[in-house]
C-alpha positions, 0 to 999 in steps of 0.5 A: 500500500505504501509503495502504491501511494509513493508511486501515485505521488511520483506520477502525480508530481510529473503531471502536475505543472505550474502555470507559466509565471510570466503569463500569470503576471500578464493576466494579473496586470490585465485583471487590474482593469475593471472595464474600458471602452474604445473606438475601433476603426476596422479594415477588411483585407479579403480577396473577394470582399470589397468593404469600406472602413467601418467604425464601432465602439467596444465595451469591455467589462471584467469577466464578461464577453466584450460588446460592440456598438455600431451603426453599420455591419462590422465583421469582428473576428471572434478571437481578435479582441480577447485582450484579457485572455478570458477565452484562453483561461476559461477552462483548466490548461497547462503551459509549455515553455518553448524557449525564446525567439527574437523579432525586430530586435526584441526577444520574446518568450514562447509558450504553448497553452494547452487546455485539459478540458474538452469544453475549451474551443481551442486545441493549442495556443502559442503566445509570444510574451514580452516579459520586459513590458509584461504583455503579449505581442503575438499569438496563434490560436488553433481553434477546434471549429474556426481554424487558426487565428494569428494576432499581432499586437502593436503598441505606441509606447513601452508602458501600454498594456492595451494595443493601439492596433491588432492585425488578425489573420485567419482561414476564410473557409473556417470562418462563417461570414454572413455575406448577405448582411454586409451592407449595400456599400460592400461588394462580393466577388462570388466567382472568386470566392468559389475558386479552389485553394486555401483563402486567408483573410486579414482584419486590421483593428485600430483603437483610439480613445481608450477610457479605462476603469482600473482597480 
């Protein structure tokens, strides 16, 4: 019995893993923000969609899904504005340190976030952590039903936690775009849309007039 207990404890210690400390530091910093609103300017770069620049307001409250207000149709990417990591942290997960990578003269820490609960809607996420500035610079999220999202965050200065611009790249085939409701000022090239081959899209989100409520 004692041997079995010791073996169980050894096996448990192998599989028990602490969440990456740098990721938790970023989440702690984000958790200090209770709510914020921000104006969004949105541009769509999809080969078969010609859409003018759109505008919306994002309303964020801690522990709640972000809401959007707009006088016109705005194609908001599902994963593009999850600044708070709420969707990644919704269910239990483990993290794996993948070392470092340098881009544009900045060295980032790479980690994988892997959910351990089948209810999570993603299978794995790769995060580029800017440990010096305590924020996420880039992420790649492999969802179970909506393909892969690549997010690039752009900041105006060293101290900002929330980005002034987010570039979201995604697989068109895996994203359900309500083409019939995109507005009269948008044109769709349906012939090009039906052509064979992998199609990707990009959405650029520019944020201005942040209004934050912090702890």
